[in-house]
N, CA, C and O atoms as CSV, one atom per row, in Angstrom:
chain,resi,resn,atom,element,x,y,z
A,1,UNK,N,N,-77.970,-94.414,109.100
A,1,UNK,CA,C,-76.970,-93.424,108.745
A,1,UNK,C,C,-77.192,-92.183,109.609
A,1,UNK,O,O,-78.329,-91.777,109.851
A,2,UNK,N,N,-76.126,-91.609,110.055
A,2,UNK,CA,C,-76.196,-90.412,110.888
A,2,UNK,C,C,-76.509,-89.184,110.042
A,2,UNK,O,O,-76.006,-89.060,108.925
A,3,UNK,N,N,-77.340,-88.268,110.566
A,3,UNK,CA,C,-77.650,-87.060,109.795
A,3,UNK,C,C,-76.416,-86.256,109.399
A,3,UNK,O,O,-76.361,-85.718,108.294
A,4,UNK,N,N,-75.429,-86.167,110.284
A,4,UNK,CA,C,-74.224,-85.399,109.969
A,4,UNK,C,C,-73.454,-86.062,108.815
A,4,UNK,O,O,-72.913,-85.381,107.944
A,5,UNK,N,N,-73.417,-87.388,108.828
A,5,UNK,CA,C,-72.746,-88.120,107.759
A,5,UNK,C,C,-73.456,-87.869,106.423
A,5,UNK,O,O,-72.807,-87.699,105.390
A,6,UNK,N,N,-74.785,-87.846,106.453
A,6,UNK,CA,C,-75.545,-87.560,105.230
A,6,UNK,C,C,-75.236,-86.172,104.705
A,6,UNK,O,O,-75.148,-85.965,103.494
A,7,UNK,N,N,-75.069,-85.209,105.624
A,7,UNK,CA,C,-74.728,-83.848,105.206
A,7,UNK,C,C,-73.399,-83.843,104.454
A,7,UNK,O,O,-73.278,-83.223,103.397
A,8,UNK,N,N,-72.411,-84.533,105.001
A,8,UNK,CA,C,-71.105,-84.589,104.345
A,8,UNK,C,C,-71.217,-85.224,102.964
A,8,UNK,O,O,-70.659,-84.719,101.990
A,9,UNK,N,N,-71.931,-86.319,102.891
A,9,UNK,CA,C,-72.046,-87.040,101.626
A,9,UNK,C,C,-72.755,-86.211,100.561
A,9,UNK,O,O,-72.354,-86.217,99.397
A,10,UNK,N,N,-73.812,-85.497,100.958
A,10,UNK,CA,C,-74.504,-84.646,99.986
A,10,UNK,C,C,-73.598,-83.521,99.510
A,10,UNK,O,O,-73.566,-83.205,98.321
A,11,UNK,N,N,-72.871,-82.923,100.427
A,11,UNK,CA,C,-71.976,-81.826,100.078
A,11,UNK,C,C,-70.846,-82.292,99.166
A,11,UNK,O,O,-70.562,-81.655,98.152
A,12,UNK,N,N,-70.211,-83.387,99.520
A,12,UNK,CA,C,-69.081,-83.892,98.729
A,12,UNK,C,C,-69.537,-84.340,97.341
A,12,UNK,O,O,-68.839,-84.100,96.356
A,13,UNK,N,N,-70.689,-84.983,97.256
A,13,UNK,CA,C,-71.173,-85.420,95.942
A,13,UNK,C,C,-71.481,-84.223,95.051
A,13,UNK,O,O,-71.274,-84.286,93.839
A,14,UNK,N,N,-71.972,-83.132,95.637
A,14,UNK,CA,C,-72.225,-81.909,94.871
A,14,UNK,C,C,-70.913,-81.305,94.394
A,14,UNK,O,O,-70.802,-80.892,93.239
A,15,UNK,N,N,-69.914,-81.250,95.280
A,15,UNK,CA,C,-68.598,-80.709,94.909
A,15,UNK,C,C,-67.974,-81.555,93.800
A,15,UNK,O,O,-67.356,-81.021,92.879
A,16,UNK,N,N,-68.135,-82.863,93.892
A,16,UNK,CA,C,-67.556,-83.766,92.898
A,16,UNK,C,C,-68.271,-83.667,91.551
A,16,UNK,O,O,-67.691,-83.969,90.508
A,17,UNK,N,N,-69.540,-83.238,91.582
A,17,UNK,CA,C,-70.275,-83.092,90.330
A,17,UNK,C,C,-70.779,-84.402,89.758
A,17,UNK,O,O,-71.057,-84.494,88.563
A,18,UNK,N,N,-70.899,-85.407,90.596
A,18,UNK,CA,C,-71.358,-86.717,90.143
A,18,UNK,C,C,-72.872,-86.809,90.327
A,18,UNK,O,O,-73.363,-86.863,91.455
A,19,UNK,N,N,-73.611,-86.826,89.214
A,19,UNK,CA,C,-75.072,-86.867,89.290
A,19,UNK,C,C,-75.580,-88.107,90.008
A,19,UNK,O,O,-76.549,-88.042,90.764
A,20,UNK,N,N,-74.920,-89.242,89.771
A,20,UNK,CA,C,-75.331,-90.486,90.437
A,20,UNK,C,C,-75.168,-90.350,91.951
A,20,UNK,O,O,-76.065,-90.722,92.708
A,21,UNK,N,N,-74.032,-89.821,92.391
A,21,UNK,CA,C,-73.780,-89.657,93.832
A,21,UNK,C,C,-74.745,-88.655,94.450
A,21,UNK,O,O,-75.243,-88.874,95.554
A,22,UNK,N,N,-75.015,-87.556,93.745
A,22,UNK,CA,C,-75.958,-86.562,94.249
A,22,UNK,C,C,-77.318,-87.217,94.454
A,22,UNK,O,O,-77.950,-87.027,95.493
A,23,UNK,N,N,-77.771,-87.993,93.458
A,23,UNK,CA,C,-79.077,-88.650,93.566
A,23,UNK,C,C,-79.105,-89.658,94.708
A,23,UNK,O,O,-80.062,-89.700,95.482
A,24,UNK,N,N,-78.061,-90.465,94.812
A,24,UNK,CA,C,-78.020,-91.498,95.854
A,24,UNK,C,C,-77.973,-90.888,97.249
A,24,UNK,O,O,-78.676,-91.346,98.149
A,25,UNK,N,N,-77.157,-89.869,97.434
A,25,UNK,CA,C,-77.027,-89.268,98.762
A,25,UNK,C,C,-78.224,-88.378,99.109
A,25,UNK,O,O,-78.536,-88.187,100.284
A,26,UNK,N,N,-78.887,-87.839,98.096
A,26,UNK,CA,C,-80.122,-87.107,98.347
A,26,UNK,C,C,-81.203,-88.067,98.826
A,26,UNK,O,O,-81.960,-87.739,99.739
A,27,UNK,N,N,-81.283,-89.235,98.226
A,27,UNK,CA,C,-82.232,-90.254,98.670
A,27,UNK,C,C,-81.919,-90.684,100.098
A,27,UNK,O,O,-82.832,-90.868,100.903
A,28,UNK,N,N,-80.641,-90.845,100.418
A,28,UNK,CA,C,-80.242,-91.207,101.782
A,28,UNK,C,C,-80.570,-90.074,102.751
A,28,UNK,O,O,-80.964,-90.324,103.890
A,29,UNK,N,N,-80.409,-88.835,102.305
A,29,UNK,CA,C,-80.760,-87.689,103.140
A,29,UNK,C,C,-82.245,-87.653,103.436
A,29,UNK,O,O,-82.658,-87.319,104.546
A,30,UNK,N,N,-83.043,-87.997,102.445
A,30,UNK,CA,C,-84.492,-88.069,102.648
A,30,UNK,C,C,-84.820,-89.124,103.694
A,30,UNK,O,O,-85.660,-88.905,104.568
A,31,UNK,N,N,-84.149,-90.276,103.599
A,31,UNK,CA,C,-84.367,-91.348,104.579
A,31,UNK,C,C,-83.903,-90.937,105.972
A,31,UNK,O,O,-84.433,-91.418,106.974
A,32,UNK,N,N,-82.909,-90.044,106.038
A,32,UNK,CA,C,-82.398,-89.561,107.330
A,32,UNK,C,C,-83.282,-88.464,107.917
A,32,UNK,O,O,-83.053,-88.015,109.041
A,33,UNK,N,N,-84.304,-88.025,107.151
A,33,UNK,CA,C,-85.253,-87.062,107.676
A,33,UNK,C,C,-85.078,-85.628,107.213
A,33,UNK,O,O,-85.740,-84.734,107.740
A,34,UNK,N,N,-84.211,-85.384,106.250
A,34,UNK,CA,C,-84.027,-84.027,105.747
A,34,UNK,C,C,-85.179,-83.643,104.826
A,34,UNK,O,O,-85.721,-84.486,104.110
A,35,UNK,N,N,-85.547,-82.367,104.852
A,35,UNK,CA,C,-86.568,-81.856,103.949
A,35,UNK,C,C,-85.922,-81.564,102.598
A,35,UNK,O,O,-84.705,-81.392,102.522
A,36,UNK,N,N,-86.720,-81.505,101.530
A,36,UNK,CA,C,-86.146,-81.145,100.228
A,36,UNK,C,C,-85.422,-79.796,100.263
A,36,UNK,O,O,-84.354,-79.646,99.670
A,37,UNK,N,N,-86.009,-78.815,100.962
A,37,UNK,CA,C,-85.371,-77.504,101.064
A,37,UNK,C,C,-84.046,-77.593,101.837
A,37,UNK,O,O,-83.061,-76.958,101.461
A,38,UNK,N,N,-84.030,-78.373,102.903
A,38,UNK,CA,C,-82.812,-78.558,103.676
A,38,UNK,C,C,-81.707,-79.205,102.870
A,38,UNK,O,O,-80.538,-78.841,102.997
A,39,UNK,N,N,-82.084,-80.174,102.032
A,39,UNK,CA,C,-81.075,-80.841,101.199
A,39,UNK,C,C,-80.527,-79.895,100.143
A,39,UNK,O,O,-79.337,-79.941,99.831
A,40,UNK,N,N,-81.374,-79.038,99.589
A,40,UNK,CA,C,-80.897,-78.041,98.621
A,40,UNK,C,C,-79.909,-77.087,99.282
A,40,UNK,O,O,-78.893,-76.721,98.691
A,41,UNK,N,N,-80.219,-76.689,100.514
A,41,UNK,CA,C,-79.322,-75.784,101.244
A,41,UNK,C,C,-77.971,-76.450,101.496
A,41,UNK,O,O,-76.927,-75.823,101.321
A,42,UNK,N,N,-77.989,-77.710,101.905
A,42,UNK,CA,C,-76.744,-78.424,102.171
A,42,UNK,C,C,-75.911,-78.542,100.907
A,42,UNK,O,O,-74.714,-78.259,100.925
A,43,UNK,N,N,-76.537,-78.960,99.801
A,43,UNK,CA,C,-75.797,-79.124,98.549
A,43,UNK,C,C,-75.255,-77.796,98.038
A,43,UNK,O,O,-74.183,-77.757,97.433
A,44,UNK,N,N,-75.982,-76.711,98.274
A,44,UNK,CA,C,-75.540,-75.388,97.813
A,44,UNK,C,C,-74.521,-74.762,98.753
A,44,UNK,O,O,-73.882,-73.771,98.400
A,45,UNK,N,N,-74.360,-75.329,99.948
A,45,UNK,CA,C,-73.438,-74.761,100.921
A,45,UNK,C,C,-74.032,-73.595,101.682
A,45,UNK,O,O,-73.303,-72.823,102.305
A,46,UNK,N,N,-75.353,-73.457,101.638
A,46,UNK,CA,C,-76.029,-72.371,102.348
A,46,UNK,C,C,-76.209,-72.726,103.821
A,46,UNK,O,O,-76.147,-73.893,104.208
A,47,UNK,N,N,-76.431,-71.709,104.622
A,47,UNK,CA,C,-76.671,-71.919,106.049
A,47,UNK,C,C,-77.995,-72.655,106.254
A,47,UNK,O,O,-78.992,-72.361,105.595
A,48,UNK,N,N,-77.984,-73.610,107.172
A,48,UNK,CA,C,-79.189,-74.393,107.455
A,48,UNK,C,C,-79.767,-74.075,108.827
A,48,UNK,O,O,-80.825,-74.590,109.190
A,49,UNK,N,N,-79.084,-73.234,109.588
A,49,UNK,CA,C,-79.555,-72.898,110.924
A,49,UNK,C,C,-78.819,-73.633,112.028
A,49,UNK,O,O,-79.024,-73.346,113.207
A,50,UNK,N,N,-77.970,-74.575,111.663
A,50,UNK,CA,C,-77.161,-75.309,112.633
A,50,UNK,C,C,-75.704,-74.917,112.377
A,50,UNK,O,O,-75.022,-75.534,111.559
A,51,UNK,N,N,-75.239,-73.894,113.078
A,51,UNK,CA,C,-73.936,-73.293,112.788
A,51,UNK,C,C,-72.772,-74.280,112.865
A,51,UNK,O,O,-71.877,-74.248,112.020
A,52,UNK,N,N,-72.778,-75.150,113.866
A,52,UNK,CA,C,-71.667,-76.103,114.015
A,52,UNK,C,C,-71.622,-77.087,112.849
A,52,UNK,O,O,-70.561,-77.345,112.281
A,53,UNK,N,N,-72.785,-77.630,112.502
A,53,UNK,CA,C,-72.810,-78.590,111.386
A,53,UNK,C,C,-72.552,-77.897,110.053
A,53,UNK,O,O,-71.894,-78.463,109.179
A,54,UNK,N,N,-73.058,-76.688,109.890
A,54,UNK,CA,C,-72.774,-75.938,108.667
A,54,UNK,C,C,-71.271,-75.719,108.510
A,54,UNK,O,O,-70.734,-75.853,107.410
A,55,UNK,N,N,-70.591,-75.382,109.612
A,55,UNK,CA,C,-69.143,-75.167,109.570
A,55,UNK,C,C,-68.404,-76.449,109.211
A,55,UNK,O,O,-67.451,-76.422,108.433
A,56,UNK,N,N,-68.839,-77.568,109.774
A,56,UNK,CA,C,-68.208,-78.854,109.452
A,56,UNK,C,C,-68.396,-79.214,107.983
A,56,UNK,O,O,-67.455,-79.642,107.315
A,57,UNK,N,N,-69.610,-79.039,107.488
A,57,UNK,CA,C,-69.881,-79.346,106.077
A,57,UNK,C,C,-69.051,-78.442,105.178
A,57,UNK,O,O,-68.509,-78.897,104.170
A,58,UNK,N,N,-68.948,-77.166,105.534
A,58,UNK,CA,C,-68.141,-76.232,104.752
A,58,UNK,C,C,-66.675,-76.665,104.734
A,58,UNK,O,O,-66.033,-76.640,103.684
A,59,UNK,N,N,-66.148,-77.056,105.883
A,59,UNK,CA,C,-64.750,-77.518,105.957
A,59,UNK,C,C,-64.521,-78.755,105.102
A,59,UNK,O,O,-63.514,-78.848,104.399
A,60,UNK,N,N,-65.444,-79.702,105.159
A,60,UNK,CA,C,-65.313,-80.924,104.358
A,60,UNK,C,C,-65.346,-80.587,102.870
A,60,UNK,O,O,-64.541,-81.109,102.098
A,61,UNK,N,N,-66.272,-79.719,102.465
A,61,UNK,CA,C,-66.360,-79.343,101.051
A,61,UNK,C,C,-65.084,-78.639,100.597
A,61,UNK,O,O,-64.575,-78.923,99.512
A,62,UNK,N,N,-64.563,-77.726,101.411
A,62,UNK,CA,C,-63.312,-77.029,101.064
A,62,UNK,C,C,-62.143,-77.999,100.972
A,62,UNK,O,O,-61.307,-77.889,100.075
A,63,UNK,N,N,-62.089,-78.936,101.890
A,63,UNK,CA,C,-61.023,-79.938,101.860
A,63,UNK,C,C,-61.095,-80.747,100.573
A,63,UNK,O,O,-60.070,-81.024,99.950
A,64,UNK,N,N,-62.299,-81.124,100.176
A,64,UNK,CA,C,-62.465,-81.905,98.944
A,64,UNK,C,C,-62.016,-81.122,97.720
A,64,UNK,O,O,-61.364,-81.666,96.830
A,65,UNK,N,N,-62.366,-79.848,97.680
A,65,UNK,CA,C,-61.988,-79.014,96.542
A,65,UNK,C,C,-60.471,-78.897,96.460
A,65,UNK,O,O,-59.903,-78.926,95.368
A,66,UNK,N,N,-59.818,-78.765,97.601
A,66,UNK,CA,C,-58.370,-78.528,97.614
A,66,UNK,C,C,-57.536,-79.790,97.443
A,66,UNK,O,O,-56.425,-79.721,96.916
A,67,UNK,N,N,-58.040,-80.932,97.873
A,67,UNK,CA,C,-57.190,-82.117,97.889
A,67,UNK,C,C,-57.589,-83.207,96.903
A,67,UNK,O,O,-56.754,-84.026,96.520
A,68,UNK,N,N,-58.829,-83.230,96.493
A,68,UNK,CA,C,-59.307,-84.339,95.666
A,68,UNK,C,C,-58.931,-84.144,94.204
A,68,UNK,O,O,-58.757,-83.025,93.721
A,69,UNK,N,N,-58.817,-85.244,93.542
A,69,UNK,CA,C,-58.570,-85.256,92.107
A,69,UNK,C,C,-59.781,-85.908,91.446
A,69,UNK,O,O,-59.820,-87.126,91.266
A,70,UNK,N,N,-60.764,-85.091,91.089
A,70,UNK,CA,C,-61.978,-85.631,90.499
A,70,UNK,C,C,-61.730,-85.922,89.029
A,70,UNK,O,O,-61.064,-85.141,88.350
A,71,UNK,N,N,-62.254,-87.030,88.530
A,71,UNK,CA,C,-62.077,-87.322,87.100
A,71,UNK,C,C,-62.816,-86.289,86.246
A,71,UNK,O,O,-63.893,-85.816,86.609
A,72,UNK,N,N,-62.223,-85.959,85.129
A,72,UNK,CA,C,-62.848,-85.008,84.201
A,72,UNK,C,C,-64.021,-85.696,83.494
A,72,UNK,O,O,-63.901,-86.858,83.106
A,73,UNK,N,N,-65.161,-84.994,83.317
A,73,UNK,CA,C,-66.260,-85.588,82.561
A,73,UNK,C,C,-65.849,-85.816,81.120
A,73,UNK,O,O,-65.061,-85.053,80.560
A,74,UNK,N,N,-66.379,-86.853,80.530
A,74,UNK,CA,C,-66.033,-87.168,79.136
A,74,UNK,C,C,-66.952,-86.487,78.185
A,74,UNK,O,O,-66.808,-86.639,76.972
């Protein structure tokens, strides 16, 4: 899995609020070489020091918030 793809998946799973997805994509992020602190930054939408990738992750998260229809928790 590509590191950039893992960033998107961690961000989107956090936006979606799915605990299972957050756990699964965090595990994949660990396998891709991210540090625990780096994964927290990605999920929180904080700057990670890579401006281009941070901007892409931010755009993907914003797109998900604006266009997705997440199921309501029961």
